[in-house]
C-alpha positions in Angstrom: 17.6 -63.7 -14.8 18.1 -67.2 -14.3 20.9 -68.9 -12.6 23.3 -67.4 -10.6 25.5 -64.9 -12.0 28.9 -65.6 -12.6 30.7 -62.6 -10.9 31.4 -61.9 -6.8 30.9 -58.2 -6.0 33.3 -56.9 -3.8 33.2 -54.5 -0.4 30.2 -52.2 -0.7 29.4 -52.9 -4.1 26.0 -53.5 -5.8 25.2 -54.6 -8.8 21.6 -53.4 -10.2 19.3 -54.2 -13.3 16.9 -51.6 -14.3 13.3 -51.3 -14.2 11.6 -51.3 -17.2 10.1 -48.0 -16.7 13.0 -45.9 -18.2 11.4 -45.3 -21.2 8.1 -43.3 -21.7 6.0 -41.8 -18.9 2.5 -41.3 -18.2 1.6 -37.8 -16.2 -1.4 -38.7 -13.6 -3.6 -36.8 -16.0 -3.3 -39.5 -18.7 -0.2 -37.4 -21.2 2.5 -39.2 -22.3 6.0 -37.9 -21.1 8.7 -38.9 -23.6 11.9 -40.7 -22.2 13.6 -38.1 -24.3 11.9 -35.2 -22.2 13.9 -33.6 -19.4 12.2 -33.0 -16.5 15.5 -32.0 -13.9 16.9 -34.2 -12.0 15.0 -37.7 -12.2 16.2 -40.6 -9.9 15.7 -44.2 -11.1 14.8 -47.5 -9.7 16.6 -51.0 -10.5 16.7 -54.3 -8.8 19.5 -55.8 -6.9 21.2 -58.7 -8.8 24.1 -59.3 -6.2 26.0 -57.3 -3.3 29.1 -57.1 -1.8 30.6 -59.0 1.9 30.2 -55.1 3.1 27.0 -54.0 1.8 24.3 -53.6 4.8 21.6 -52.1 4.0 20.7 -54.0 1.0 19.6 -57.6 -0.3 19.4 -59.4 -3.6 16.2 -58.9 -4.7 15.4 -55.3 -3.0 14.6 -52.3 -4.9 16.9 -48.9 -4.5 16.1 -45.5 -5.6 19.5 -43.9 -7.7 20.8 -41.4 -9.3 21.5 -42.3 -13.0 24.0 -40.0 -13.4 26.5 -41.6 -11.3 26.5 -44.9 -12.4 28.9 -47.8 -14.4 27.5 -49.8 -16.8 28.6 -53.3 -17.4 27.4 -56.5 -19.8 27.6 -59.9 -18.0 26.4 -62.8 -20.0 24.8 -60.2 -22.7 22.7 -58.6 -19.8 23.2 -55.0 -19.1 23.8 -54.1 -15.0 24.9 -51.1 -13.1 27.3 -51.2 -10.9 26.8 -48.8 -7.4 28.4 -48.0 -4.0 26.0 -48.6 -1.2 26.5 -45.1 -0.3 24.9 -43.8 -3.8 21.6 -45.4 -3.1 18.6 -42.2 -1.9 16.2 -45.5 -1.0 15.4 -49.1 -0.5 12.3 -50.4 -1.2 11.9 -53.9 0.7 9.5 -56.8 1.5 10.5 -57.2 4.4 8.3 -54.7 6.3 8.8 -55.2 10.2 5.8 -53.6 12.8 6.1 -50.3 12.2 7.3 -49.8 8.9 6.8 -48.9 5.6 9.0 -50.9 3.8 10.7 -48.0 2.0 14.1 -46.7 3.7 14.9 -43.4 3.0 
């Protein structure tokens, strides 16, 4: 995404873009699993694009894990984004690693 988004998030809201891995997947054995296959409840990864003033544990650029069934979609400048609350996140994968941490916050 080029430039800054013309949007300001409020409260504990996050604006995220879905990772490209939402399509077909490959098992560890090399078998292709189509995107239409249902494997139970599968969480999705997304990249944070904008955050509200009351978001505490996430920064722009972090990857977050969330339930795709609990999402609201929005289009901004022709790009699709997902709107979430911080409390709807299950994990944060961050490059900001401190001593003794793994970078994945569950």
